[in-house]
KEMI-478568 format. One record per residue (C-alpha): x, y, z; residue in one letter. Coordinates in Angstrom, 3 decimals, m for minus. Last residue first. Layout:
residues N
+----------+----------+----------+------+
!        x !        y !        z ! type !
+----------+----------+----------+------+
!        X !        Y !        Z !    A !
...
+----------+----------+----------+------+
END
This chain:
residues 525
+----------+----------+----------+------+
!        x !        y !        z ! type !
+----------+----------+----------+------+
!   93.908 !  112.868 !   84.293 !    P !
!   91.702 !  115.697 !   82.875 !    C !
!   92.557 !  118.535 !   85.799 !    L !
!   96.043 !  117.533 !   86.026 !    P !
!   97.429 !  117.424 !   89.307 !    A !
!  100.833 !  119.452 !   89.145 !    R !
!   99.538 !  122.523 !   91.445 !    W !
!   97.757 !  119.787 !   93.713 !    L !
!  101.153 !  117.677 !   93.850 !    W !
!  103.182 !  120.818 !   94.856 !    D !
!  100.765 !  122.595 !   97.063 !    L !
!  101.116 !  119.179 !   99.658 !    D !
!   98.323 !  120.188 !  101.705 !    S !
!   97.755 !  116.460 !  103.677 !    I !
!   94.989 !  114.838 !  102.251 !    Y !
!   95.070 !  112.957 !   99.253 !    L !
!   98.921 !  112.172 !  100.151 !    Q !
!   97.830 !  110.108 !  103.425 !    R !
!   96.360 !  107.091 !  100.512 !    I !
!  100.644 !  106.265 !   99.823 !    D !
!  101.863 !  105.240 !   96.945 !    T !
!  100.000 !  107.807 !   94.571 !    L !
!   99.723 !  107.151 !   91.001 !    G !
!   96.834 !  109.820 !   90.808 !    H !
!   94.121 !  107.063 !   89.337 !    R !
!   95.911 !  104.426 !   91.696 !    L !
!   95.321 !  106.889 !   94.629 !    M !
!   92.126 !  107.505 !   93.694 !    A !
!   90.680 !  104.050 !   93.765 !    L !
!   92.683 !  103.513 !   97.204 !    R !
!   90.262 !  106.363 !   98.266 !    E !
!   87.289 !  105.053 !   96.674 !    L !
!   86.401 !  101.901 !   98.905 !    G !
!   83.453 !   99.977 !   97.101 !    L !
!   80.186 !   98.620 !   98.797 !    G !
!   78.181 !   96.240 !   96.749 !    W !
!   74.504 !   95.084 !   96.639 !    A !
!   72.507 !   93.226 !   94.353 !    L !
!   68.865 !   92.287 !   95.573 !    V !
!   67.135 !   89.124 !   94.517 !    P !
!   63.284 !   89.369 !   94.632 !    V !
!   60.885 !   89.016 !   97.865 !    A !
!   61.400 !   92.321 !   99.378 !    C !
!   59.300 !   92.881 !  102.653 !    G !
!   62.317 !   94.591 !  104.345 !    A !
!   62.370 !   91.541 !  106.765 !    P !
!   62.576 !   89.008 !  103.725 !    E !
!   65.574 !   90.990 !  102.314 !    T !
!   68.264 !   90.574 !  104.871 !    V !
!   67.783 !   87.373 !  105.936 !    E !
!   67.092 !   86.460 !  102.321 !    P !
!   71.035 !   87.217 !  101.646 !    R !
!   71.665 !   90.144 !   99.807 !    F !
!   73.469 !   89.744 !   96.556 !    I !
!   77.007 !   90.096 !   96.426 !    G !
!   80.032 !   92.774 !   96.673 !    A !
!   83.097 !   93.737 !   98.368 !    G !
!   85.834 !   96.602 !   98.082 !    G !
!   88.749 !   97.771 !   96.266 !    L !
!   91.431 !   95.334 !   96.876 !    E !
!   94.858 !   96.204 !   95.062 !    V !
!   96.415 !   93.383 !   92.722 !    W !
!  100.194 !   93.865 !   92.310 !    D !
!  102.799 !   95.346 !   90.384 !    R !
!  103.468 !   97.963 !   92.704 !    K !
!  103.541 !  100.792 !   90.185 !    E !
!  100.872 !   98.799 !   88.124 !    D !
!   98.026 !   98.434 !   90.471 !    F !
!   95.935 !   96.269 !   88.985 !    W !
!   92.463 !   96.477 !   90.705 !    V !
!   90.793 !   93.789 !   92.764 !    F !
!   86.878 !   93.550 !   93.784 !    V !
!   85.861 !   91.051 !   96.398 !    E !
!   83.085 !   88.606 !   95.747 !    V !
!   79.965 !   87.233 !   97.537 !    S !
!   77.638 !   84.483 !   96.967 !    P !
!   75.702 !   85.127 !   99.480 !    E !
!   75.450 !   88.659 !  101.074 !    T !
!   74.834 !   89.993 !  104.421 !    Y !
!   78.105 !   88.031 !  107.026 !    P !
!   80.412 !   88.891 !  104.210 !    F !
!   82.713 !   86.107 !  102.613 !    F !
!   84.814 !   86.054 !   99.484 !    A !
!   85.464 !   84.685 !   95.721 !    P !
!   87.624 !   87.171 !   93.538 !    R !
!   86.469 !   89.503 !   91.097 !    F !
!   89.007 !   90.954 !   88.693 !    E !
!   90.287 !   94.200 !   87.262 !    F !
!   91.946 !   95.560 !   84.448 !    R !
!   90.648 !   98.040 !   82.229 !    E !
!   90.510 !  101.399 !   84.823 !    F !
!   89.088 !  104.342 !   83.478 !    G !
!   86.437 !  105.332 !   85.647 !    M !
!   83.648 !  104.289 !   83.360 !    K !
!   85.475 !  101.261 !   82.933 !    R !
!   85.233 !  100.416 !   86.500 !    Y !
!   81.365 !  101.356 !   86.956 !    F !
!   80.792 !   98.803 !   83.756 !    A !
!   83.108 !   96.207 !   85.082 !    S !
!   80.761 !   96.452 !   88.746 !    L !
!   77.477 !   96.717 !   86.797 !    V !
!   78.257 !   93.324 !   84.834 !    G !
!   79.668 !   91.719 !   87.978 !    L !
!   76.083 !   92.444 !   89.475 !    L !
!   74.242 !   91.046 !   86.195 !    M !
!   76.115 !   88.028 !   85.990 !    A !
!   75.330 !   87.499 !   89.465 !    F !
!   71.725 !   87.705 !   88.856 !    S !
!   68.729 !   90.379 !   89.046 !    A !
!   65.715 !   89.037 !   86.939 !    K !
!   63.051 !   90.070 !   89.377 !    E !
!   64.719 !   93.223 !   90.109 !    D !
!   66.366 !   95.582 !   93.411 !    V !
!   69.694 !   96.978 !   92.219 !    V !
!   71.435 !   98.228 !   95.467 !    I !
!   74.607 !  100.936 !   95.740 !    G !
!   77.077 !  101.967 !   97.880 !    D !
!   80.414 !  103.895 !   96.997 !    V !
!   82.530 !  104.853 !   99.691 !    Q !
!   84.518 !  107.094 !  101.328 !    H !
!   87.351 !  107.121 !  104.301 !    F !
!   87.762 !  107.917 !  107.611 !    V !
!   89.892 !  106.083 !  109.894 !    P !
!   92.464 !  105.826 !  106.992 !    L !
!   94.344 !  102.691 !  105.882 !    H !
!   96.557 !  102.131 !  102.680 !    K !
!   99.882 !  103.948 !  103.661 !    Y !
!   99.127 !  103.692 !  107.190 !    D !
!   96.764 !  104.561 !  109.918 !    V !
!   95.320 !  102.130 !  112.195 !    T !
!   91.932 !  101.635 !  111.443 !    E !
!   89.100 !  102.395 !  114.232 !    R !
!   86.410 !  102.768 !  111.302 !    R !
!   84.564 !  105.749 !  110.043 !    F !
!   82.573 !  106.064 !  106.582 !    V !
!   82.196 !  109.056 !  104.326 !    P !
!   79.246 !  108.841 !  101.359 !    A !
!   78.650 !  108.144 !   97.994 !    V !
!   75.079 !  106.616 !   97.546 !    T !
!   73.311 !  104.261 !   94.984 !    F !
!   70.178 !  103.305 !   93.996 !    V !
!   68.579 !  101.107 !   91.317 !    K !
!   64.576 !  100.204 !   91.216 !    R !
!   62.728 !   97.332 !   89.822 !    P !
!   61.143 !   96.167 !   91.669 !    A !
!   59.646 !   97.191 !   95.381 !    R !
!   61.228 !   97.157 !   98.427 !    P !
!   60.682 !  101.130 !   99.000 !    D !
!   61.485 !  102.000 !  102.776 !    A !
!   63.285 !   98.925 !  103.345 !    A !
!   65.315 !   99.181 !  100.510 !    L !
!   66.132 !  102.655 !  100.872 !    A !
!   67.508 !  102.121 !  104.565 !    R !
!   69.292 !   99.152 !  103.127 !    I !
!   71.145 !  101.593 !  100.824 !    T !
!   72.276 !  104.174 !  103.387 !    A !
!   73.451 !  101.389 !  106.099 !    A !
!   75.199 !  100.272 !  103.344 !    T !
!   77.431 !  102.977 !  103.454 !    A !
!   79.778 !  101.529 !  105.894 !    H !
!   80.867 !  101.597 !  109.629 !    T !
!   78.101 !  104.494 !  110.216 !    R !
!   79.466 !  106.474 !  113.116 !    L !
!   77.521 !  104.669 !  116.018 !    V !
!   74.674 !  105.024 !  118.213 !    P !
!   73.311 !  102.116 !  120.149 !    R !
!   69.996 !  101.528 !  119.883 !    R !
!   70.243 !   97.891 !  118.264 !    A !
!   72.202 !   97.110 !  121.637 !    L !
!   69.235 !   98.023 !  123.495 !    A !
!   66.984 !   96.209 !  121.317 !    E !
!   68.844 !   92.874 !  122.221 !    S !
!   68.857 !   89.273 !  120.415 !    W !
!   68.267 !   86.650 !  122.306 !    D !
!   70.350 !   83.866 !  120.375 !    Y !
!   70.064 !   81.421 !  117.649 !    R !
!   72.180 !   83.047 !  114.970 !    W !
!   69.177 !   82.811 !  112.250 !    G !
!   67.867 !   79.079 !  111.212 !    V !
!   67.009 !   79.993 !  107.798 !    S !
!   64.126 !   79.999 !  105.605 !    G !
!   63.449 !   83.709 !  105.595 !    S !
!   60.009 !   84.049 !  107.545 !    D !
!   61.905 !   84.519 !  110.630 !    G !
!   65.515 !   82.891 !  110.879 !    G !
!   65.430 !   81.908 !  114.564 !    D !
!   66.944 !   84.251 !  116.423 !    E !
!   68.636 !   87.383 !  113.902 !    H !
!   65.286 !   86.400 !  111.709 !    T !
!   62.975 !   87.033 !  114.794 !    R !
!   64.511 !   90.540 !  115.647 !    R !
!   64.792 !   91.959 !  111.807 !    V !
!   60.996 !   90.741 !  111.745 !    A !
!   60.225 !   92.751 !  114.919 !    D !
!   62.129 !   95.808 !  114.067 !    V !
!   60.233 !   95.727 !  111.048 !    Y !
!   56.568 !   95.619 !  112.555 !    A !
!   57.978 !   98.426 !  115.093 !    P !
!   58.335 !  100.659 !  112.622 !    D !
!   62.019 !  102.568 !  112.717 !    P !
!   64.500 !  102.427 !  115.665 !    L !
!   65.880 !  105.866 !  117.475 !    R !
!   68.816 !  106.052 !  118.735 !    A !
!   70.193 !  105.905 !  122.074 !    E !
!   72.932 !  107.921 !  124.511 !    A !
!   72.640 !  110.885 !  122.477 !    P !
!   75.479 !  111.359 !  123.051 !    R !
!   78.394 !  108.815 !  123.679 !    A !
!   78.940 !  107.923 !  119.986 !    V !
!   80.618 !  104.482 !  119.220 !    Y !
!   83.515 !  104.226 !  116.817 !    F !
!   83.825 !  100.687 !  115.882 !    T !
!   86.622 !   98.614 !  115.217 !    D !
!   88.476 !   98.535 !  118.603 !    Q !
!   85.121 !   99.255 !  120.454 !    M !
!   83.608 !   95.668 !  119.228 !    E !
!   81.038 !   95.633 !  117.011 !    R !
!   82.946 !   93.970 !  113.955 !    A !
!   83.673 !   91.231 !  115.988 !    P !
!   80.210 !   89.934 !  115.870 !    H !
!   78.275 !   89.442 !  118.939 !    D !
!   75.341 !   91.179 !  117.946 !    Q !
!   74.989 !   89.018 !  114.886 !    P !
!   75.274 !   91.064 !  111.180 !    Q !
!   72.185 !   90.679 !  109.490 !    F !
!   71.903 !   93.591 !  107.644 !    L !
!   69.353 !   95.212 !  109.779 !    A !
!   71.560 !   94.373 !  112.564 !    D !
!   74.467 !   96.149 !  111.668 !    F !
!   74.704 !   99.653 !  110.506 !    D !
!   70.752 !  100.056 !  110.622 !    W !
!   70.078 !   98.606 !  113.944 !    F !
!   73.530 !  100.327 !  115.137 !    S !
!   71.661 !  103.661 !  114.892 !    S !
!   73.574 !  105.697 !  112.693 !    E !
!   75.257 !  109.156 !  113.131 !    V !
!   76.767 !  109.907 !  109.767 !    M !
!   73.205 !  110.148 !  108.444 !    P !
!   72.007 !  108.438 !  105.624 !    S !
!   71.741 !  109.718 !  101.807 !    A !
!   70.133 !  108.684 !   98.318 !    V !
!   71.305 !  108.834 !   95.133 !    E !
!   69.111 !  107.567 !   92.014 !    T !
!   70.520 !  104.977 !   89.499 !    F !
!   70.064 !  104.883 !   85.934 !    G !
!   73.734 !  104.030 !   84.587 !    L !
!   74.652 !  107.639 !   83.784 !    E !
!   73.767 !  108.433 !   87.435 !    L !
!   76.244 !  105.842 !   88.409 !    F !
!   79.347 !  107.017 !   86.636 !    A !
!   78.374 !  110.651 !   87.362 !    R !
!   78.320 !  109.939 !   91.253 !    R !
!   81.542 !  108.278 !   90.459 !    T !
!   83.359 !  111.274 !   88.678 !    E !
!   82.020 !  113.599 !   91.199 !    A !
!   83.511 !  111.594 !   93.956 !    L !
!   86.611 !  111.185 !   92.024 !    I !
!   86.841 !  115.242 !   91.466 !    R !
!   86.627 !  115.869 !   94.930 !    R !
!   89.523 !  113.339 !   95.242 !    F !
!   91.661 !  115.877 !   92.945 !    P !
!   90.579 !  118.999 !   94.509 !    H !
!   88.843 !  121.151 !   92.157 !    T !
!   90.522 !  123.840 !   90.125 !    K !
!   91.518 !  127.577 !   90.272 !    G !
!   94.584 !  128.009 !   87.800 !    P !
!   98.163 !  127.780 !   88.306 !    V !
!  100.249 !  129.682 !   86.494 !    V !
!  103.835 !  129.279 !   86.515 !    R !
!  105.730 !  132.091 !   85.811 !    A !
!  107.329 !  131.792 !   82.261 !    A !
!  110.635 !  130.158 !   80.982 !    G !
!  112.753 !  131.556 !   78.063 !    A !
!  112.852 !  128.760 !   75.134 !    R !
!  110.182 !  130.262 !   72.826 !    V !
!  111.872 !  134.084 !   73.109 !    D !
!  109.681 !  136.799 !   72.028 !    Y !
!  111.677 !  139.700 !   70.755 !    P !
!  111.607 !  142.880 !   72.525 !    R !
!  111.671 !  145.834 !   71.059 !    F !
!  114.704 !  147.972 !   70.977 !    D !
!  114.620 !  151.725 !   71.944 !    V !
!  116.255 !  155.087 !   70.779 !    E !
!  114.815 !  154.823 !   67.473 !    R !
!  111.304 !  154.594 !   68.468 !    W !
!  111.651 !  158.089 !   70.429 !    G !
!  111.223 !  159.770 !   67.051 !    G !
!  108.760 !  162.182 !   68.588 !    D !
!  105.642 !  161.573 !   66.823 !    Q !
!  106.231 !  157.832 !   66.115 !    L !
!  107.480 !  157.208 !   69.544 !    M !
!  104.239 !  158.875 !   70.900 !    A !
!  102.228 !  156.882 !   68.688 !    S !
!  103.383 !  153.933 !   70.616 !    T !
!  105.274 !  150.803 !   69.418 !    L !
!  104.531 !  148.480 !   72.276 !    L !
!  107.035 !  145.826 !   74.078 !    N !
!  109.547 !  147.652 !   75.185 !    V !
!  113.415 !  147.602 !   75.542 !    Q !
!  115.699 !  149.826 !   76.726 !    R !
!  119.057 !  149.581 !   76.014 !    R !
!  121.839 !  149.826 !   78.519 !    L !
!  125.912 !  149.783 !   77.201 !    V !
!  128.149 !  147.323 !   77.530 !    V !
!  131.549 !  147.505 !   76.727 !    G !
!  132.732 !  150.149 !   79.174 !    D !
!  131.582 !  148.183 !   82.427 !    P !
!  132.133 !  145.549 !   81.510 !    W !
!  133.055 !  144.127 !   78.788 !    A !
!  136.505 !  142.486 !   79.998 !    A !
!  134.492 !  140.322 !   82.760 !    R !
!  131.956 !  139.527 !   80.201 !    G !
!  134.823 !  138.207 !   77.950 !    A !
!  136.926 !  136.526 !   80.517 !    E !
!  133.365 !  134.735 !   81.294 !    T !
!  130.680 !  135.354 !   84.146 !    P !
!  129.241 !  132.128 !   85.889 !    L !
!  125.896 !  131.573 !   86.290 !    V !
!  124.735 !  128.479 !   88.584 !    R !
!  121.633 !  125.602 !   87.511 !    R !
!  120.473 !  123.734 !   90.183 !    E !
!  118.501 !  120.089 !   89.600 !    T !
!  116.447 !  118.411 !   91.711 !    R !
!  115.716 !  114.499 !   92.176 !    E !
!  113.265 !  113.743 !   94.892 !    R !
!  114.014 !  111.029 !   97.449 !    V !
!  110.766 !  110.004 !   99.828 !    R !
!  111.688 !  108.372 !  103.597 !    V !
!  109.224 !  105.796 !  104.498 !    V !
!  108.443 !  104.122 !  101.484 !    R !
!  109.266 !  100.567 !  103.116 !    R !
!  110.913 !   99.135 !   99.579 !    G !
!  114.678 !  100.206 !  100.456 !    A !
!  115.232 !  101.663 !  103.534 !    L !
!  117.976 !  100.101 !  104.429 !    L !
!  119.561 !  101.389 !  101.185 !    A !
!  118.399 !  104.148 !  101.698 !    L !
!  120.373 !  104.375 !  104.995 !    A !
!  123.570 !  103.131 !  103.409 !    A !
!  123.113 !  105.698 !  100.712 !    D !
!  123.056 !  108.576 !  103.007 !    V !
!  126.162 !  107.554 !  105.445 !    D !
!  125.721 !  110.038 !  107.989 !    L !
!  127.923 !  112.358 !  110.035 !    G !
!  126.499 !  115.071 !  108.040 !    E !
!  123.679 !  115.803 !  105.808 !    V !
!  123.608 !  118.942 !  103.794 !    A !
!  125.080 !  117.177 !  100.742 !    D !
!  121.431 !  115.295 !  100.512 !    E !
!  119.633 !  118.313 !  100.501 !    R !
!  116.842 !  118.584 !  103.518 !    L !
!  113.283 !  118.237 !  103.763 !    P !
!  112.014 !  118.577 !  107.383 !    G !
!  114.791 !  119.642 !  110.050 !    T !
!  113.912 !  117.249 !  113.216 !    D !
!  111.750 !  114.522 !  111.539 !    R !
!  114.069 !  114.363 !  108.983 !    L !
!  117.149 !  113.957 !  111.383 !    L !
!  114.861 !  111.463 !  113.007 !    A !
!  114.292 !  109.487 !  109.773 !    I !
!  118.081 !  109.600 !  109.017 !    L !
!  119.052 !  108.247 !  112.361 !    R !
!  116.688 !  105.222 !  112.073 !    E !
!  118.078 !  104.134 !  108.664 !    D !
!  121.725 !  104.797 !  109.514 !    P !
!  121.006 !  102.364 !  112.306 !    A !
!  121.047 !  103.255 !  116.181 !    E !
!  122.142 !  100.375 !  118.615 !    E !
!  120.484 !   99.979 !  121.885 !    D !
!  119.009 !   96.787 !  121.114 !    L !
!  121.110 !   95.640 !  118.153 !    A !
!  123.385 !   93.159 !  119.586 !    A !
!  119.908 !   91.223 !  121.167 !    R !
!  118.986 !   91.120 !  117.531 !    G !
!  122.385 !   89.775 !  116.283 !    A !
!  122.117 !   87.276 !  119.250 !    E !
!  118.452 !   86.186 !  118.239 !    T !
!  114.844 !   87.010 !  119.416 !    L !
!  112.652 !   84.600 !  119.031 !    A !
!  109.267 !   85.291 !  117.325 !    L !
!  106.095 !   82.550 !  118.030 !    E !
!  103.242 !   82.157 !  115.672 !    R !
!  104.847 !   79.664 !  113.688 !    G !
!  108.114 !   79.487 !  114.884 !    E !
!  109.753 !   82.861 !  113.473 !    Q !
!  113.356 !   83.750 !  114.239 !    L !
!  114.466 !   87.882 !  114.911 !    I !
!  117.304 !   89.949 !  114.367 !    W !
!  118.312 !   88.501 !  111.185 !    G !
!  118.271 !   91.757 !  109.232 !    R !
!  115.724 !   90.343 !  106.875 !    A !
!  113.869 !   88.420 !  109.429 !    K !
!  113.313 !   91.879 !  111.236 !    L !
!  112.326 !   93.312 !  107.778 !    W !
!  109.891 !   91.281 !  107.073 !    R !
!  108.150 !   91.273 !  110.646 !    L !
!  108.129 !   95.016 !  110.820 !    A !
!  104.334 !   95.473 !  109.050 !    Q !
!  103.200 !   92.292 !  111.112 !    G !
!  104.173 !   94.328 !  114.537 !    V !
!  103.085 !   97.839 !  113.167 !    A !
!   99.487 !   96.050 !  112.330 !    R !
!   99.165 !   94.913 !  115.951 !    R !
!   99.870 !   98.157 !  117.402 !    D !
!  102.942 !   99.269 !  119.232 !    L !
!  104.527 !  101.407 !  122.319 !    D !
!  105.923 !   98.234 !  123.627 !    G !
!  104.825 !   95.026 !  125.920 !    H !
!  101.118 !   94.998 !  124.816 !    A !
!  102.156 !   95.101 !  121.429 !    P !
!  104.039 !   91.812 !  121.365 !    I !
!  101.260 !   89.569 !  122.957 !    D !
!   99.707 !   88.807 !  119.337 !    P !
!  103.289 !   87.702 !  118.097 !    I !
!  103.938 !   85.223 !  120.921 !    A !
!  106.784 !   85.695 !  122.855 !    G !
!  110.503 !   84.900 !  123.154 !    R !
!  113.670 !   87.088 !  124.462 !    G !
!  112.507 !   87.231 !  128.000 !    G !
!  109.293 !   89.039 !  127.240 !    M !
!  111.059 !   92.282 !  127.510 !    R !
!  113.539 !   91.617 !  125.282 !    D !
!  110.585 !   90.569 !  123.162 !    L !
!  109.161 !   94.085 !  123.506 !    A !
!  113.261 !   95.390 !  122.721 !    R !
!  113.030 !   93.322 !  119.714 !    I !
!  109.663 !   95.156 !  118.409 !    V !
!  110.759 !   98.530 !  119.395 !    E !
!  113.706 !   98.390 !  116.891 !    R !
!  111.676 !   97.480 !  114.157 !    D !
!  109.197 !   99.938 !  114.402 !    P !
!  110.468 !  102.206 !  111.690 !    L !
!  108.522 !  105.670 !  111.570 !    S !
!  106.587 !  107.906 !  109.175 !    A !
!  104.650 !  110.274 !  111.464 !    D !
!  104.727 !  113.443 !  108.967 !    P !
!  104.370 !  111.056 !  105.933 !    A !
!  106.890 !  110.176 !  103.021 !    A !
!  109.358 !  111.821 !  105.240 !    L !
!  111.279 !  113.725 !  103.157 !    S !
!  115.209 !  113.733 !  101.380 !    L !
!  116.084 !  116.432 !   98.462 !    E !
!  118.656 !  114.897 !   95.823 !    R !
!  121.243 !  116.847 !   94.088 !    W !
!  122.141 !  118.058 !   90.404 !    A !
!  124.105 !  120.433 !   89.011 !    R !
!  123.592 !  122.546 !   86.052 !    E !
!  126.367 !  124.671 !   85.134 !    E !
!  125.531 !  128.431 !   82.841 !    L !
!  128.053 !  130.234 !   81.105 !    T !
!  128.509 !  134.072 !   81.172 !    A !
!  129.305 !  136.774 !   78.432 !    L !
!  129.774 !  134.839 !   75.219 !    G !
!  126.589 !  136.509 !   73.535 !    R !
!  124.419 !  132.737 !   73.620 !    D !
!  125.516 !  132.640 !   77.355 !    A !
!  124.290 !  136.549 !   78.067 !    L !
!  121.166 !  135.740 !   76.656 !    A !
!  120.674 !  132.262 !   78.291 !    L !
!  121.362 !  134.073 !   81.936 !    A !
!  118.549 !  136.307 !   80.352 !    A !
!  116.214 !  133.909 !   80.124 !    A !
!  117.101 !  131.930 !   83.572 !    H !
!  116.816 !  135.590 !   84.954 !    V !
!  113.304 !  136.325 !   83.714 !    K !
!  112.150 !  132.819 !   85.147 !    S !
!  113.416 !  133.394 !   88.217 !    Q !
!  111.426 !  136.658 !   88.642 !    D !
!  113.274 !  139.433 !   89.717 !    E !
!  114.645 !  141.475 !   93.108 !    G !
!  118.005 !  141.401 !   91.743 !    L !
!  119.335 !  139.548 !   94.933 !    A !
!  116.709 !  136.989 !   94.789 !    A !
!  117.134 !  136.430 !   90.818 !    A !
!  120.336 !  135.938 !   91.698 !    L !
!  119.953 !  133.322 !   94.546 !    A !
!  117.540 !  131.547 !   92.873 !    A !
!  119.694 !  131.609 !   89.607 !    E !
!  122.841 !  129.851 !   91.402 !    T !
!  125.529 !  132.516 !   91.772 !    G !
!  129.043 !  133.504 !   90.498 !    A !
!  130.603 !  137.146 !   91.827 !    G !
!  129.200 !  140.268 !   93.546 !    A !
!  130.704 !  142.585 !   90.927 !    T !
!  131.122 !  140.788 !   87.474 !    V !
!  128.028 !  138.538 !   87.910 !    L !
!  125.573 !  141.572 !   89.374 !    R !
!  126.949 !  143.638 !   86.506 !    E !
!  126.114 !  140.607 !   84.074 !    L !
!  122.653 !  140.440 !   85.844 !    L !
!  121.923 !  143.797 !   85.576 !    R !
!  122.515 !  144.084 !   81.885 !    H !
!  120.712 !  140.934 !   81.134 !    E !
!  117.677 !  142.653 !   82.996 !    T !
!  117.756 !  146.043 !   81.328 !    E !
!  118.300 !  145.086 !   77.624 !    P !
!  121.827 !  144.993 !   76.510 !    L !
!  123.744 !  146.813 !   73.521 !    R !
!  127.443 !  145.663 !   73.424 !    I !
!  129.687 !  148.536 !   72.936 !    P !
!  131.157 !  149.522 !   68.972 !    G !
!  133.159 !  146.823 !   66.883 !    G !
!  132.307 !  146.145 !   63.264 !    G !
!  130.547 !  142.886 !   64.101 !    E !
!  128.933 !  143.413 !   67.866 !    P !
!  131.026 !  142.455 !   70.660 !    A !
!  130.277 !  139.282 !   72.402 !    G !
!  134.222 !  138.129 !   72.637 !    D !
!  133.749 !  135.869 !   69.671 !    P !
!  132.347 !  138.449 !   67.334 !    S !
!  128.404 !  138.943 !   67.500 !    A !
!  125.906 !  138.768 !   64.169 !    G !
!  124.248 !  135.609 !   65.531 !    G !
!  124.959 !  135.547 !   68.971 !    A !
!  128.225 !  134.124 !   70.259 !    P !
!  128.594 !  130.590 !   72.105 !    A !
!  129.815 !  130.315 !   75.455 !    A !
!  129.201 !  126.614 !   75.934 !    P !
!  126.101 !  125.812 !   78.385 !    T !
!  127.670 !  123.333 !   80.796 !    T !
!  126.740 !  119.869 !   82.010 !    G !
!  125.840 !  117.756 !   84.271 !    H !
!  128.097 !  118.409 !   87.099 !    E !
!  128.049 !  115.981 !   90.136 !    A !
!  127.199 !  117.096 !   93.828 !    M !
+----------+----------+----------+------+
END
């Protein structure tokens, strides 16, 4: 541990260098300073935290007393910096070695999509490991195939410092760097650079030591002098005011942390989102979390054989076994649109549409299910509606993905609606949320044309982060609902937006019970 500095033993005004008042006589100390000096002389030096525990005092009071003793030349303060190591997430791990073990089981070579089947891995973990495996020289990539190198074979049974550090922190929890034995911490952190697996926090520890003047003054050279905050009538009547000192105000003294009650930072983001769209003249709507596949997929012209409907992407519900469908005329219009385009002017998807698949209950995969319900209930223009809702997808949990997250979806139904109006609405929303640097990029979605993805600049990563998609509903979506005017639509993620607002690098920090972060999160970011 490196010493950062020592508070000099400087006498206070009116005191001699040995700590005694001018003119001689004992040093008068208030209670906390008196007890602290006694502890330092009789039991020895200690950290402020340990001394506070021994004296049964708040650490801020002990710190103030230590500063006062240092001013009198009776004690000194040393500051020592140290690093605290902890995992960025409870399940943080490195998939690197499991990937090379899977390749070894495959004979040393294999296609990237086949690797998860030969190890305890998923596709996303394999993709995240590739960059680091190539940097270490453990693999060679040839197109979609990976080959194990000699260095990779040599690493099969080794355990690198970074893996040992992660295993240690998983067993112990947060740990001081100087408490790690038999491991090169700097080497481990160098291997982990840029991987957001281990969090390093700089901490400062203050240690209080008695000076020679302090040892010499105890106990005959110091006197306990009671300090009071208020002058009472009783003191005036009996002359007690002569026997006490009135406690001065020390603006340098530490104070107890005041933690006011406040709304969770992410709940504030949800509330700000609602307020932003209400201020823009929108009406809020809602829909059930357990939705029919009809509203979640079919009404949005998503084909029934689309990969997003597969079990690996979507949470289907076992009970009830079937969901109710809306008005038969609307269902038939959606069916005809899927099969041959219906009245939309397109050729549709050209397959036999299944009502049984449309009845399958599902945890809604996007909040657009609420806005298409609102459009079908009232397709008349002009109209502006939005919803803020949790949605569910089979995502692999990592620093920017969760299986449950929130979206704000909205539509504008207007005869004069245009693509420029859509970008204007989204720009107004993001400016209300405190962002000035955002951009729109062309994209594809099954139910909008033209379509864009929204990106916001993430200054800490020096990169753009995708926050959602938007576009103009295709006629295949609006015609079955009885709407003959343009409809602007969007679905925007809110957890990533919250990450940017609060400077977080891991989406999971929004949900874990990190009291220190919750206390520090500003009420008005």
